C-alpha positions in Angstrom: 282.4 62.1 41.2 280.0 60.3 38.9 280.6 57.0 40.6 280.0 58.5 44.1 276.8 60.2 43.0 275.4 57.1 41.3 276.3 54.9 44.3 274.4 57.3 46.6 271.4 57.4 44.2 271.4 53.6 44.0 271.4 53.3 47.8 268.4 55.7 47.9 266.4 53.8 45.2 267.0 50.4 46.9 266.1 51.6 50.4 262.9 49.8 51.3 262.3 52.0 54.3 261.7 55.1 52.2 258.5 55.9 50.5 258.3 56.4 46.7 258.0 60.2 46.6 260.6 60.5 49.4 263.0 58.5 47.2 262.4 60.7 44.2 262.9 63.9 46.3 266.2 62.6 47.7 267.4 61.5 44.3 266.6 64.9 42.8 268.3 66.8 45.6 271.4 64.6 45.2 271.5 65.5 41.5 270.9 69.2 42.1 273.6 69.4 44.7 276.1 67.5 42.5 275.7 69.5 39.3 275.2 72.8 41.2 271.8 74.1 40.1 269.1 76.0 41.9 266.1 74.3 40.5 265.1 70.9 39.4 262.0 68.7 39.1 260.8 65.3 38.2 257.5 64.9 36.2 255.7 61.6 35.7 252.9 60.5 33.5 249.6 60.9 35.4 247.2 59.8 32.6 247.3 59.5 28.9 247.3 63.2 28.3 248.9 64.7 31.4 252.3 64.8 33.3 252.5 65.8 36.9 255.3 67.2 39.1 256.0 64.6 41.8 259.4 65.9 43.1 260.8 69.4 43.0 263.2 71.8 44.7 260.2 74.2 44.8 257.6 72.5 47.0 254.8 74.8 45.8 254.7 73.3 42.3 254.5 69.6 43.5 251.3 68.2 42.2 251.1 70.7 39.3 250.1 69.2 36.0 250.9 69.9 32.3 249.0 68.8 29.3 250.9 66.9 26.7 249.0 68.7 24.0 250.7 72.0 24.6 254.2 72.9 23.4 256.8 73.2 26.2 260.3 71.9 26.7 259.0 69.1 29.0 256.3 67.9 26.6 258.6 68.0 23.6 261.2 65.8 25.5 258.4 63.5 26.6 256.9 63.1 23.1 260.2 62.8 21.3 262.0 60.6 23.9 265.1 62.7 23.4 267.2 64.8 25.8 267.1 68.6 25.4 270.0 70.9 26.3 269.9 74.7 25.8 272.3 77.4 26.9 273.4 80.8 25.7 275.9 79.4 23.3 273.8 76.7 21.7 271.5 77.3 18.8 268.0 75.8 19.4 265.7 75.6 16.4 263.0 73.7 18.3 259.5 75.3 18.1 259.3 75.7 21.9 259.0 78.8 24.0 260.7 79.7 27.2 258.7 80.2 30.4 258.9 82.9 33.0 260.1 80.5 35.7 263.3 79.8 33.7 265.6 82.6 34.8 268.9 81.2 33.5 269.7 80.6 29.9 270.9 77.0 30.4 268.5 74.2 31.1 268.7 70.4 30.5 265.8 68.0 30.3 266.0 64.2 30.0 263.2 61.8 29.2 262.5 58.9 31.6 261.9 55.9 29.4 260.8 52.4 30.4 260.2 49.6 27.9 260.6 52.1 25.0 257.7 54.2 26.5 258.0 57.7 27.9 256.9 57.8 31.5 258.3 61.1 32.7 260.8 63.9 32.4 263.6 65.2 34.7 264.8 68.8 34.3 267.4 71.1 35.9 267.9 74.8 35.4 269.5 78.0 36.9 273.1 76.8 37.0 275.1 78.2 39.8 278.2 80.0 38.6 278.8 79.7 34.9 275.5 79.4 33.1 276.4 76.3 31.2 276.2 72.5 31.8 279.5 70.7 30.9 279.5 67.2 29.5 280.3 65.6 32.9 277.3 67.3 34.5 275.0 66.2 31.7 276.4 62.7 32.0 275.5 62.6 35.7 271.9 63.4 34.9 271.7 60.9 32.0 273.0 58.1 34.2 270.7 59.1 37.1 267.6 58.5 35.0 268.3 54.7 35.2 268.1 54.8 39.0 264.9 56.8 38.8 263.4 54.0 36.6 264.6 51.4 39.2 262.8 53.3 42.0 259.7 53.6 39.8 259.8 49.8 39.0 260.3 48.9 42.7 257.4 51.1 43.6 255.2 49.6 40.9 256.1 46.0 42.0 255.5 46.9 45.7 252.2 48.5 45.0 251.1 45.6 42.8 252.2 43.2 45.5 250.2 45.0 48.2 247.1 45.1 46.0 247.4 41.4 45.2 248.0 40.6 48.8 244.9 42.5 49.9 242.9 40.8 47.1 244.3 37.4 48.2 243.4 38.1 51.8 239.9 39.0 50.8 239.4 35.9 48.7 240.9 33.7 51.5 238.5 35.3 54.0 235.6 34.6 51.6 236.8 31.0 51.0 237.1 30.4 54.7 233.6 31.7 55.3 232.2 29.6 52.5 234.1 26.5 53.8 232.8 27.1 57.3 229.2 27.3 56.0 229.7 24.3 53.8 231.1 22.3 56.7 228.3 23.3 59.0 225.7 22.4 56.4 227.4 19.2 55.5 227.7 18.1 59.1 224.1 19.0 59.8 222.8 17.0 56.7 225.0 14.0 57.5 223.9 14.0 61.2 220.2 14.2 60.1 220.6 11.2 57.8 221.4 8.9 60.7 217.9 9.0 62.0 216.0 7.7 59.0 218.7 5.1 58.3 218.4 3.8 61.8 214.6 3.5 61.3 215.2 1.5 58.1 217.6 -0.9 59.9 215.2 -1.3 62.8 212.3 -2.2 60.5 214.4 -4.6 58.4 215.3 -6.4 61.7 211.6 -6.8 62.5 210.9 -7.9 58.9 213.6 -10.6 59.1 211.6 -12.4 61.7 208.4 -12.6 59.6 209.6 -13.1 56.1 209.8 -16.5 54.4 213.1 -18.3 54.0 213.4 -17.9 50.3 213.3 -14.0 50.6 215.5 -13.7 53.7 218.6 -13.0 51.6 217.0 -9.9 50.2 216.4 -8.5 53.6 219.9 -9.4 54.8 221.4 -7.7 51.7 219.3 -4.6 52.4 220.4 -4.6 56.0 224.0 -4.9 54.9 223.6 -2.0 52.6 222.0 0.2 55.3 224.8 -0.7 57.7 227.4 0.2 55.2 225.6 3.6 54.6 225.4 4.1 58.3 229.1 3.4 58.7 229.9 5.9 55.9 227.9 8.6 57.6 229.6 7.9 60.9 233.0 8.0 59.2 232.1 11.4 57.7 231.1 12.9 61.0 234.0 11.5 62.9 236.6 12.5 60.3 235.3 16.1 60.6 235.6 15.8 64.4 239.0 14.3 64.3 240.2 17.0 61.9 238.9 19.7 64.3 240.2 17.9 67.4 236.6 17.6 68.8 236.5 13.8 69.2 237.9 12.9 72.6 239.1 9.4 73.2 237.6 7.3 76.0 240.5 5.1 77.1 240.0 1.8 78.8 241.9 -1.5 79.3 241.2 -3.7 76.3 241.9 -7.4 75.6 243.0 -7.6 71.9 241.2 -10.9 71.4 237.9 -9.5 72.7 238.3 -6.5 70.3 238.7 -8.7 67.3 235.9 -11.1 68.2 233.5 -8.2 68.8 234.4 -6.7 65.4 233.9 -10.1 63.6 230.5 -10.7 65.3 229.0 -7.6 63.6 229.9 -8.7 60.1 228.6 -12.3 59.9 225.8 -11.5 57.4 228.3 -10.1 54.8 230.6 -13.1 55.3 227.8 -15.6 54.9 226.5 -13.9 51.7 230.0 -14.3 50.0 230.7 -17.7 51.6 233.9 -16.3 53.2 236.0 -17.8 56.0 237.8 -16.0 58.8 241.1 -17.3 60.2 242.2 -15.7 63.5 245.9 -15.6 64.3 247.0 -14.7 67.8 250.3 -15.0 69.8 250.6 -17.6 72.6 250.1 -15.0 75.3 246.8 -13.2 74.8 245.9 -11.9 78.2 248.0 -8.7 78.0 245.8 -5.7 77.7 246.4 -2.3 76.1 244.7 1.1 76.5 242.5 2.6 73.8 239.0 3.8 72.8 237.1 0.5 72.3 234.3 2.0 70.2 236.7 3.7 67.8 239.1 0.8 67.5 236.2 -1.7 66.8 235.1 0.6 63.9 238.7 0.7 62.6 238.8 -3.1 62.5 235.3 -3.3 61.0 236.3 -0.9 58.2 239.3 -3.0 57.4 237.2 -6.2 57.5 234.5 -4.6 55.4 237.1 -3.7 52.7 238.6 -7.2 52.9 235.1 -8.7 52.5 234.3 -6.4 49.6 237.4 -7.2 47.6 237.7 -10.9 48.4 236.4 -13.4 45.8 233.7 -15.9 46.9 235.0 -18.7 49.1 238.3 -17.0 50.1 239.8 -16.7 53.6 240.4 -13.5 55.5 243.1 -13.6 58.2 242.8 -11.2 61.2 245.0 -11.1 64.2 247.6 -9.3 66.3 251.0 -9.7 67.8 253.0 -7.8 70.4 255.9 -5.7 69.2 259.0 -4.5 71.0 259.0 -1.2 73.0 255.5 -1.8 74.4 253.4 -1.8 71.2 250.8 -4.0 69.7 250.1 -4.5 65.9 246.7 -5.6 64.5 246.4 -6.8 60.9 243.8 -7.9 58.4 244.9 -9.9 55.3 242.8 -10.7 52.3 243.3 -12.4 48.9 241.7 -9.7 46.8 243.2 -7.9 43.8 246.1 -6.3 45.6 247.2 -2.7 45.7 250.1 -1.3 43.5 252.9 0.4 45.4 252.1 3.7 43.8 248.7 3.7 45.5 249.6 2.4 48.9 249.8 5.8 50.5 247.1 7.5 48.4 244.3 5.1 49.6 244.4 6.6 53.0 243.4 10.0 51.6 239.8 11.2 51.8 237.7 10.2 48.7 240.6 8.3 47.2 239.8 6.0 44.2 242.0 3.6 42.4 241.3 2.5 38.9 242.7 -1.0 38.0 242.7 -0.9 34.2 243.6 -4.6 33.7 240.2 -5.8 34.7 238.2 -2.6 34.3 237.1 -2.5 38.0 237.4 0.4 40.3 238.6 -0.1 43.9 237.6 2.7 46.2 239.0 3.4 49.7 236.2 5.9 50.2 236.2 7.4 53.7 236.8 4.2 55.7 240.5 4.0 55.5 240.9 7.8 56.0 238.9 7.5 59.2 240.9 4.5 60.3 244.3 6.2 59.9 243.1 9.4 61.7 241.7 7.3 64.6 244.9 5.3 64.9 247.0 8.5 64.8 244.8 10.0 67.5 245.9 7.0 69.6 249.5 7.8 68.9 249.9 5.0 66.5 250.5 4.5 62.8 248.9 2.6 59.9 249.9 1.2 56.5 249.4 -1.6 54.0 251.6 -4.1 52.3 250.8 -5.8 49.0 252.7 -7.1 45.9 250.2 -5.3 43.7 248.9 -8.5 42.1 247.0 -10.5 44.8 246.3 -9.9 48.4 246.7 -7.0 50.8 247.6 -6.8 54.4 246.4 -3.8 56.3 248.0 -3.2 59.7 248.0 -0.6 62.5 250.3 -0.3 65.4 249.2 1.1 68.8 251.2 1.9 72.0 250.1 -0.3 74.9 249.8 2.7 77.2 247.6 5.7 76.8 248.9 8.5 74.6 250.4 11.3 76.6 248.2 14.4 76.8 245.1 12.4 75.7 
């Protein structure tokens, strides 16, 4: 009988479809029916000084409270953490009085203890038949307490999980709201910066026609810095648009050679200042076109060339070119003789705001936003991008594009 009752109680305590108080009432009624009593109740700690009836065979007393400061069988069991059994044959010397609602002589109370702390009391009284609880019946009640504790713990964990989930949802909502405001403000500020920078570039162009030869390098350097800043701002805006899917691609047929030469033409000032050379490497057949967004892809090549220029020593050669791959694809590449990129960083440099510290020569190489924009623009075309380097000297950045327009674009 004990095993059957405990199995049934265990099923009730582990049933996730039942509410907490519903579980306690079902467990109580299972115990009451098993040990043949008319009355029973479960009381739990409500606050530091009060226990409350949360389940009972008498629905009228559910919610009733009892102060732990008064003397009663329930409070004595709670405070002393010991079971209490009384019947007509037992001699009870405890200083506790009987109450009017106890009609039978026999009653049995068991503390509910968790982590060595009393959290409640379960009691049964008014035995049907012989007014006495035998050892087997008392054992059933003692073993049942463990399953009541399991039900309590499951309820506590579920309640805690719900509260944490609500708190997390609230925080996530607030974070999304703040992120949206931050993004809107960020995009607005970045967009507004393009105007004054364009004015500076335009005035530097005018100044370059009137300044003396010995000072022209200062103007050209200033123009290069402004162009770099303008490119960074454009990258920031376009990365945000690409992430949000709000930068549509304008496809057209493109000659790869024309794309490379147009990209090179815009960087002559930077090349001249560092006395660099370009070597162009093409396949024999160069008349085959591919489909892509010319403006975006020119910026991709310019970002790669700008990085190559930045990290190339004076007088070095930068190689740029393309070749046709199998399965209708084309691969562009930019090779430099700079400091190289270690294998551990070759994926990281395409992340936004990535920075690489090279401790051997105390210099910091930063991919900034350019490479992040490049990879996102290439992926938007249905292609892929990467870098190869032995980590000591030289890097080769490449991106592969399909010759035909990406489906769905």
